[in-house]
C-alpha positions as CSV (number, residue, x, y, z in Angstrom):
1,X,127.3,79.6,92.8
2,X,124.3,80.5,94.6
3,X,123.7,81.5,98.0
4,X,121.3,79.6,100.2
5,X,119.0,82.5,100.2
6,X,118.5,82.5,96.4
7,X,116.6,79.2,97.1
8,X,113.6,80.1,99.4
9,X,110.5,79.9,97.7
10,X,107.3,80.4,99.5
11,X,103.7,79.7,98.1
12,X,100.1,80.5,99.2
13,X,97.0,79.8,97.1
14,X,97.2,82.5,94.8
15,X,100.7,83.9,94.7
16,X,104.3,82.7,95.0
17,X,107.1,84.5,96.3
18,X,110.9,84.4,95.8
19,X,114.3,86.5,96.3
20,X,114.7,88.3,93.5
21,X,117.1,88.2,90.6
22,X,119.1,90.8,88.5
23,X,117.1,90.1,85.8
24,X,113.3,91.0,87.5
25,X,114.5,94.8,87.2
26,X,111.9,95.6,84.5
27,X,108.8,94.1,86.3
28,X,110.3,95.8,89.3
29,X,110.4,98.8,87.9
30,X,106.2,99.0,87.4
31,X,106.3,99.4,91.0
32,X,109.5,101.5,92.2
33,X,108.7,104.1,89.2
34,X,105.4,104.8,90.0
35,X,104.7,107.8,92.2
36,X,101.2,106.7,93.6
37,X,103.1,103.3,94.9
38,X,106.0,105.4,96.2
39,X,104.6,108.2,97.7
40,X,104.8,106.5,101.3
41,X,107.7,104.9,100.8
42,X,111.3,106.0,99.4
43,X,109.9,108.3,96.4
44,X,109.9,107.5,93.0
45,X,113.3,105.1,91.7
46,X,114.4,107.0,88.4
47,X,114.1,104.4,85.8
48,X,117.7,104.0,85.1
49,X,118.3,103.4,88.8
50,X,116.1,100.5,89.0
51,X,119.0,98.2,89.1
52,X,120.3,99.3,92.1
53,X,117.1,99.0,93.7
54,X,117.5,94.9,92.7
55,X,121.1,95.3,94.2
56,X,120.0,96.8,97.5
57,X,117.3,94.1,98.0
58,X,119.6,91.4,96.8
59,X,122.3,92.6,99.7
60,X,119.8,92.5,102.5
61,X,119.2,88.9,101.8
62,X,123.2,88.6,101.6
63,X,123.7,90.2,104.7
64,X,120.5,89.3,106.7
65,X,119.1,86.1,105.1
66,X,116.4,87.6,104.7
67,X,114.7,90.3,102.7
68,X,112.0,91.5,100.3
69,X,110.5,88.8,98.6
70,X,109.0,89.1,94.9
71,X,105.4,88.5,94.4
72,X,104.3,86.7,91.5
73,X,100.6,85.3,90.6
74,X,101.0,81.4,90.4
75,X,98.3,81.6,87.7
76,X,100.3,83.5,85.2
77,X,104.0,84.4,86.9
78,X,102.5,87.8,86.8
79,X,104.7,90.6,88.7
80,X,103.0,91.7,91.6
81,X,104.9,93.1,94.2
82,X,107.0,93.0,96.9
83,X,106.6,91.7,100.3
84,X,109.7,90.7,103.2
85,X,112.0,92.1,105.7
86,X,113.6,95.1,106.2
87,X,116.3,95.6,109.6
88,X,116.3,98.9,111.7
89,X,118.6,100.2,113.6
90,X,116.2,101.7,116.2
91,X,118.8,104.0,117.7
92,X,118.4,106.0,114.7
93,X,115.5,104.3,112.7
94,X,118.0,103.7,109.7
95,X,117.7,100.6,107.4
96,X,120.9,98.0,108.9
97,X,122.1,95.2,108.9
98,X,121.9,92.4,112.2
99,X,125.6,92.8,112.5
100,X,125.5,96.7,112.4
101,X,122.3,96.9,114.6
102,X,122.8,94.4,117.2
103,X,120.6,94.5,120.0
104,X,119.2,97.6,118.3
105,X,118.0,95.6,115.4
106,X,114.4,95.3,114.8
107,X,113.0,93.5,112.2
108,X,109.9,94.8,109.8
109,X,107.5,93.2,107.9
110,X,106.5,95.5,104.7
111,X,104.9,95.2,101.6
112,X,104.1,97.0,98.5
113,X,101.8,96.2,95.5
114,X,101.8,97.6,91.9
115,X,98.9,99.9,91.4
116,X,97.6,97.4,88.9
117,X,96.8,95.0,91.8
118,X,95.6,96.6,94.4
119,X,92.4,95.7,96.3
120,X,92.7,92.0,95.5
121,X,94.1,90.8,99.0
122,X,97.4,89.8,97.6
123,X,99.5,91.8,100.1
124,X,97.9,90.9,102.9
125,X,98.2,87.0,101.6
126,X,101.9,87.6,100.9
127,X,102.7,89.3,104.2
128,X,101.3,86.7,106.2
129,X,103.1,84.3,104.2
130,X,106.0,85.9,105.2
131,X,105.5,86.6,108.6
132,X,105.0,82.8,109.3
133,X,108.4,81.9,107.1
134,X,110.6,84.6,108.9
135,X,109.4,83.3,112.5
136,X,109.3,79.6,111.8
137,X,112.6,79.5,109.6
138,X,114.4,82.6,110.6
139,X,113.4,82.6,114.5
140,X,112.2,86.0,114.2
141,X,110.4,87.2,117.5
142,X,109.4,90.9,117.8
143,X,108.1,91.7,114.6
144,X,106.7,95.4,113.4
145,X,105.8,97.2,110.4
146,X,106.7,100.7,109.9
147,X,103.8,102.9,108.3
148,X,103.8,106.1,106.6
149,X,100.7,107.9,109.6
150,X,99.1,108.9,106.3
151,X,98.8,105.3,104.4
152,X,95.5,104.3,105.2
153,X,96.1,101.3,103.0
154,X,98.9,99.4,104.4
155,X,97.1,100.7,107.9
156,X,94.2,98.2,106.9
157,X,97.2,95.7,105.7
158,X,98.0,95.7,109.2
159,X,94.7,95.5,110.8
160,X,93.6,92.4,109.1
161,X,97.2,90.5,109.9
162,X,96.5,91.5,113.5
163,X,98.9,94.1,114.3
164,X,98.3,97.2,116.4
165,X,100.0,100.8,116.6
166,X,101.9,101.2,119.7
167,X,104.2,104.2,118.5
168,X,104.9,106.8,116.5
169,X,108.8,106.9,115.6
170,X,110.7,109.4,113.5
171,X,112.6,107.5,110.8
172,X,116.4,108.6,109.4
173,X,114.8,110.9,107.0
174,X,112.7,113.1,109.8
175,X,109.7,111.6,108.7
176,X,107.0,110.4,111.4
177,X,106.0,106.6,110.8
178,X,103.8,104.7,112.8
179,X,104.8,101.4,114.5
180,X,102.4,98.5,114.3
181,X,103.6,95.6,116.6
182,X,102.5,92.3,114.9
183,X,101.0,89.4,117.4
184,X,103.6,87.2,118.7
185,X,103.9,83.9,116.9
186,X,101.9,81.8,118.8
187,X,99.0,84.5,118.1
188,X,100.0,85.0,114.2
189,X,98.6,82.1,112.2
């Protein structure tokens, strides 16, 4: 029996977004095993551990009713990347659940594209759609993006989404990151 979150589907003019499935691991490997893609994220994942990444993404959905969406091109079903929500505990800036973090839970809108798909506007398109969905369907108000200080590409996406840098935080792994605040729901569309 599937969970209700497994049925969530979003579409844009060029993209389809859906929660990941275990069989998506080979496509996701293109993203998480690439050093250039992962240098500002959690680091390169060894090929034999990609299945664990998929399990982690699915667990986020199970625990929070939201998580990373797999992005595919509508024209050919080709894997492009991921965009979605991570919940942080702001006391420690550690990934968490809403239940565990309680009033310190902060949803983050994040994105990452396979290198072959950079420069096509897919990240902005997908992130905008996820942002609208999470506000409309999950009632999220305050929404941030946590972006490495040197990640100029993701900073540019955040600007295109209308977000503004509000502070610098120290993540659980002692990495400093910029906190980008997205406009509220009334301004977001």
